[in-house]
N, C-alpha and C positions, 0 to 999 in steps of 0.2 A: 251641299252649298243650296239653298232654298231656290227653287225655281225664278224668281224675282229678283235674282242676281248670278249671271252662267258664270264660271269662269273656268277657265284651261289655257292648259301652259305648253308651248310648241317650242322647240328653236331656239331656248332661252327666253323666246315673251308671253310674259302671263298678257290674256286679252280677260278684263272685267266687263261686264253688260251691265250696265242695270236690264232688266229687262218686267216690264210695269206697265206695257203703252197703250194699256184702254186708261189710263191715271196717267198720261205723261208723264209714267218713270217720278210720278209723286210718293214719300218715299215713309211709307210707314213703318213699323216699327218692326215688321220682319224680314221688310231691304232693308231697314238701317240696321241690324245682325249682320243680316247677309255681306252689306256691302262691308262694315266694318273687319268681319272675319276675311275676306276674301282678300281690300287692303292688307291686314299685317301677312297675311299667307304669304304675300306676291312677294310684302318687306322680306322677310326671315327668307323666304327657300334658295337657298345659295344655284340652283340651276339656274331663276331669275336671273337676266341679267337686265331688260326693260318692260315696261309698264305700258300697260294701252286702256286706259280708258273711257268707255264709251257706251251706247245705247240702243236702244229697241225706240220703233216707231218715227212719231215725228216731234217729238223735245229730248235735249238731253236730258235731263232733271228741271221740274219745275220747282224742288224744295221740298218741305214738309207739306206730309199728308191732309187738307183741313179737315177733310169729314174725317176722319180717324179723330185728329187733333178737335176738334170741338166737344167728342165723347170723353174724351177724354181729359179738358176742360171742367165740363158740365160734369165728372165723376168726384172731380177734384174738390170742386164746391161744395158735394156734398158729405164730402170725408173730411174736410177741411182740412185741406194738403194739398203742397206744391208740387206731385210728385212728377205732374207731364210736362213741365220744363227742364224737367233732368237731363229731358234726353240732350241735353247741349254739351252735358258733362261723359256720359255715359254713349250716345253717338259719333252727334257730328266731332267737340273736337277730338276722338281717336282715330277717323278715317282723315280727316286732316293732317293730323301731325306723319298720321302713317304716310299720305301720299308725300306731303310738303317735304316726311324726315326720312325716306326710306334713302339709302344709299347707293340708286339707281336709277334712272333717270325717266320719266313720266308722263307719257306725253296723250293730250285729252283728245277723246275726236269728239267734238261737238257739232251733234247731226241735227240739231232743233234748239231747241228755247231752250235758255239755262238763264234759272232764278230762286233766287233765293239762297239756298243752299245747294242745288244747283250749279249757279256761280261758283260759290266758296267750293264746291271740287274740280271744276276748270281753273280758277287761279292755282289753288296747288301745286296744280301740274308745273310739270317744268315748261310745255310746250303745247300750244295749242294748235289744234288744224280743226278748223270751222267752214262747215258745209254756206255757201253762199247765201241759202235763206235761215241760220239761224239765226237769234236775240236774243239778247242778255238782261236780265230787269235783276237788281238788289232786291225787290217786293217787297224785304221791312220794313219800310215806316207803312207802306199799303196797308199793312195789318198791325199797325199799330206793335210794332217788335222793333228791337235795335240787332243791328249788326250777330253774325254767330255763321262760326263754320273757316273762321277762319278770313271773313272777308274786310273788319274794320284794317288789319294786315296786311291783306295780299293785297287789294285795292290801290290806297293810296302807294303803294311800292310801284305797279304797276302804270296810274296815270297819273300819280300829285296828290298833294292831299286837297287841293282842291276841288277836281272834276271829283276828287271821291263824295267827297261831303255833299257835293249837288247833288250826282246820281243815288245817295243815301237818303236825303232831305226830299227830294223831286224825283222818286220812282217811276220810271219810263224804260220803254225799248229802245235797250240799242241796236242798231242794225251790227251783220255783220260788214260791212262795208265800215261803220261809225269802230266797231271795236276794233278793228284792224289799225287801225287811224289812230286810234285811244294806249295802241297797245298792248290791250286782252285780246287777240286775237293776234296766231303767229306768223300763218296764212288759210284765205281762202279759197276754198274747191269749191266746183258745181258735187249740188246736194250727192248725186247720183255715183262721184266720185268719191265721194267721203270716205266709205268703209274700207275700200284703196288705198286709196293715200295715209288713212291714217294709219295705218296697220305694214306700209313702206315703210313710213317715216320714222312710228319703233320699233318695226324689225333690222332697219339702219340702223338705231341706237342699240340697238341688242347687240349687232356684231361688231361693235365699233368697242373701245379702249374705256370700256364701265367705269375701270379704276381711275380713267380721269376724269371724269362725268362725276360718278363721286366729288371728286374730291372737287370740283369745279362750284359742286350743288353747296358744301359744305362751305365752301370758302363766299360765295354770294350769300348765302344766310349768316353767315359772320358778319363779313361787313357790313351788311344792313343797317347791325345795332353797336357800331364800336368805329373805335378811331382809325382812321390812317394811319397810323405808325403800328396800330393790333392790326389792319386790316394787312401792314406787309412782313408781320410775325409773323400771321398764320398760313398767308402766301408761299413762306420759306419753308414753312414745318410738312405742309401737303407736298411743294414741290419735292421737298428730295426722300418723299415717300412715291412719289409718280415717279422722278429720276430714279429708282433702286427695281423699279418693275421691270416683271419678263413682256408687259406689254409695250414701255418704251424703248426698247432693247428692238426688238419685234418693229417696231416703226420705223426707226432710225437703218435697220436694217433695210429694211420694204424701202426704205424710202434711195437709198444708195442704190440698189438694184435695180430699182425704178418696177418696183412692181407692185402689189395689190399686198394689204401685210393682213394677217389673218389673225385678231389678239382673241387672249384667251381669258382673260378677265383676272390676270393676276400677274 
């Protein structure tokens, strides 16, 4: 992986760290490619049971690197092409699809500003641990763009369509406390404790019944676009698989024995 994104796997937990602190973790092409490959690696690695997505420095990710972007737009105008905006299809969409779609829990450790695509990455995670100094901003309309990185889908599902429209049409900084009240942040911690707290949450999930987590993730995504009857059928299907897993038997046996279960992820 490129230095702009760090990737480490330890005891079933993959930690992906956006590492461009000098640019507030803005996404240049190198970082986008590296993040896409890191997320895909975590999604496809059977040894990975949970993922922590976080960043170095004072920002989580402020979205597109506009310094690189403006140069690319100028090159497009000179060449008469629209290649610059293909980054949505080539980079941002695959990153969000992998984060939201992988059959394992993803925790976002939001250490600072999450704006634009950075907000999209955070919302694509299943759980967000947020530093009390962090801020969120949709940003897109502020640079005459529409939403990408899944924000048009994730944001209204987290905070409701009316509030999502407000934040998209009138971008502003949202404090960690307001993000918690809106449902964007699941947990707020002191900034100095963010790294340890986010890692602990992710490690707890990595040690948990990951097949059940995968089923929960699938059922939530499915129910978002289907009727109650269809969701009930999907629950029946997924519960049958979960009930036949070794983890379910382990959990029941541990409950009866009043012991802590040790899950196998199968």
